[in-house]
N, C-alpha and C positions, 0 to 999 in steps of 0.2 A: 761791586754793583755798577751797572752801566749808567751813563749819563741820563738815558731815558728813564730808567728806574728811579734814579735820584730825583729827577724833575717830577715824576708821577707821585712819588712818596711825599715830596715837599708840598705839592699841590693838595694832596689828600689831608696832610697834617694841617695846612692852613685852613682848608675847608672845614674840617672837624672842629678846629679851634674857634672859627667864626661862629659855627653853630652852637658850640658850648657857651660862648660869650653871650650870644643872643638869648639863649634859653635861660641862662642864669641871671641875666641882667634884670628881668622883670618877671615877677611871679604874683599871682593873685592869691590872697589868703582865703582860708575857709570862711573866716568871719565876713569878709567882703562878699563872697559868693552866696552867703546865707542871709544877707541883710535885706530888709524889706524895702529900703530906699538907698539911693546912692548920692552922697554929697559931692561937692565940687572936687575935693581932694581925691575921692574914690574914682570919679570919672576921669581925672587926669591920669591916675594909675592905670585904669583900664585902657584909655586911649594909647598910652605908651606901650602897653602889652600888645594891643592889636597892631600897632605900627611895627613893632619888632617882628611879630609873626608874619604879617603880610609882606614885609620886606624880604623875608626868606622865601615866601611863596612865589615871589617874582624873580627869583634867582635863575640863572641859566644852568646852575648845578642841580641835578636831580636830587642829590642827597640833602641839599639845603631846602629844596622845595618840600620834600617829605618831612624834614625837621620842622619847617614852618607849619605844615598841616598838623603834625602831632602836637605841637606847642599850643596852637589856637583851639584845637578840639579838646584838649585835656580838661578844661573846666566843665565842658558839657558831658564828656564821656567817663571821666575818672574822678572829677571833683564832686562836691556836694552842692552844686548850684541849685538854688530854688527857682520857682517859676518867675518871680519878680526880677531876679538877676538875669535869668535867661532871656526874657523879653527885652530888657534894656541892653544887654550885651549884644544881642542879635541886631538891634536897631543901630548900634554903634559900629558893628563890624560889617554889616551888609554893604554899605556904599563902596568900600574899598574892594570887597570880595566881588561885587558885581563888575567893577572896573577890570579886575583880573580875568573874569570870565569873558568879557567882551573884547579885551585888548591883549591878553596873554597868549602864549602858545597853547596847543591842545593839552599838553601835559600840565602846564600851569593852571589852565582853566578847569581841567578835570579835578585837580586837587582842590581848587577853590570851591567847586561844586560839592565835593565830598565834605568840605568844612561847612558849607551852607546846610547840607543834609544833617550834620551833627548839631546845628543850632536848634533844630526842632521847635521852632516858633511859628506862629501863624504867618508872619512876614516872610520867613525863609521858605515855607511851603508854597506861598503865593508866587515867589520868584521861581521856584522849581517848576511850578505849573506853567509859567510863561516860557521857560526854556524847553518845554516839551514840544512846543509848536515849531514845525518846520518853517513857518512864515517868520517866526521870531529868531529861531536858532537853526542855521543851515548845517551846522556840524552834527552829523549823525551820532558820533561818539558822545558828544555832550548831551544830546537829546536822550540818549539811552541812560546815561548817568542820572539825569534829572528825573526821568520816568521811574527808574528803579528806586530813587530816593522817596518819591511819593508813594510808591507801592508798599514800601516798608512801613510808612505811617507810624512812626514810633513817638510822635510828639506827646509829651506828658501834659500838654496844655489844652484845655477845652477850647474848641473853635465855636464861634458864633455861627448862626445860620447864614448870615451874609458872607462870612469868610469861607465856610465850607462849600456853599453853593457856587461861589465864584470859582473856586478851585476845580470842582467837578465839571463845571460847564467849560472851563478852559481845556481840561483834559479831553472831554468829549469832542470839542471842536478840533483839537489837534489830531485826535484819532481819525476823524473823518478824512483828513488829508494826508495821513501817514502812509508811506509806501514800503517801509522796512518792517518785516514781520516781527522781528525781535523787539523793536521799539513799540510796535502796536501791542505786542503781548504785555509789556509792562504798563502801557496805557490802560489796557483792560484790567490788569491786576490792580492798578491804582483806583479805578472806579469801584472794583470789587471791595477793596479795603475800606472804602467809605461806606459801603452798604451795611457794615456791621460795626464800624468803629465807635467805641463808647465816647470818643472825643468829639464826634460830630452829633449835632442835635438830631432827634428822630426825623424831623422834617427833611433834613439834609440827607439822611440815610435813604429816605424814600425817593428823594430827587436822584440820588446816585443809582438806585435800583432801576428807576424809570429810564434814565439815560443808558444804563448798561443793557437793559432789555431791548431798547430801541436800536442801539448800536449793533448788538449781536444779530438782531433780525436783519438789519440793513446789510451787514457783511455777508450773512448767509444767503440772502436774496441775490446780492451781487456775485457771489461765487457761483450760484446756480445759473445766473444769466451770463456768466463769464465776462463780467465787466469789472471784476476785481482780480488782482494778481492772485493766482491760485495758491501761492505760497502763504497767503494770509490764513489758510486753514491751520497752519502751525501755531499761529497766534491764538486762534480760537481753541485749539487742542490744549495748549498749555494753560490758558486762562480758565477753561472749564475744569481741568484737572485740579488746579489750585483752589477753585471755588468749592469744589466737593471736599477738598482736604481742609481748607482753612475757614471758609465762611458758613457752609451748611451746618457743621456741628455747633455753631453759635446760635442757630435759629431753633425755635421750638418746632415740634412736628407740624403744627398748623402753619407756621410761617414758611417752613420749607415746602409744604404742599402748595401753598398759595403762590410762592415764587415760581415753583416748577410749572404750575398751571399757566402762569403768565408767560413762561418761557417755552411752553409746549409748541406753539407754531414754528418757532425757530428750530426747536429740537427735531421736528418732523422734516424740515428742510435738510438739516444736517444728516439725518438718518438716510434720507434719499441720496444725498451726495456720497455718503459712506458706501452705499450699495453699488453706486455707479460713479466712481471717482472721475472728475472732469479731466484729469491728466495723470499719467503713470508716475511722473516724478514725485508727486506727493501722495501717492496711493496709500502708503503706510500711515501718514498723518490722518487721512480721511477714515481709515480703518479704526484708528485709535479713537477718533471722535465718535464713531458709531458705538463703540463700547462705552464711552462716557455718557452718551445719550441714554443708553439702557440703564446705567447707574442713576442718572438723574431721574428717570421716570419711576424709579422705586419710591420716590418721595410723594408721588400722586396717591390720593386716597383710592382705595379699592374700587369705589364706584366710578372713578374717572379712568383708571387704568384698565378696568375690565379683568383684573387679576386679583387674587387674594393680597391683602396688605402685607408688605414686607418691611423689615427693619431698614431704616435709612442708613447709608454708609457713614461711618465716622471718619473715614479717610480712604486712602488708596492702597 
């Protein structure tokens, strides 16, 4: 074996040993994760666990960073953590994770954001919403990770109206200034997720619907007047497709009809753009949007559409 291979093998062995030591040094018991409260001794144990995990997350070795991510997310994704533990754990872990997002490399920060996504608490969602804003987070990769995390909206914890409204308003504000169509797509999906999420109060679902309708109409109008990057049609295309697939089936026939009626002015603008695409580069995306508009319009009552009532789609 060459000297280079020996050095590489030794480095890998030391790296893996360090990871194993860190992972085996502190573990959280099922009893602790299922407790309704956390005493001083338990908090000391959790603090040590978080410190070991975040130390790995800040390593320059990608293998250690991944190990730290797996270690700290395990209680949330593989363990039996209850809501009380989840909220407390998130509040204890977030400060250091936020530091990694703001001060670490893109790779370290991305992994820290993935951890924050796994926390699935109101505070972690609020931080992700802040990171979606280009004014707050200039790194497009991190904005994309944050937006995707909110769009997934897998929190098992009910949000208050104040919490949910604050998040959707942050997303809408961020969307207004976003220039990357992929990030904008996830921003739209995040708003869409809140329109039907059982974790958001009904009032907040309605707030999300109103913001989504307003934002889609603004984007369609700007595309028509050519004051918005034409590539944004791809964001609208993807978000409408996923709304048909994921949100419409969760609505009653009456709710789907009401929502589509509210969206109708925007749909008409999009239909016109599909017929005469503003630019050839995105002609296919405009064409696909035209097809989606037709599917959306099947949700209108026969008296509104001028056609016999048809069964609304359950997916694509």
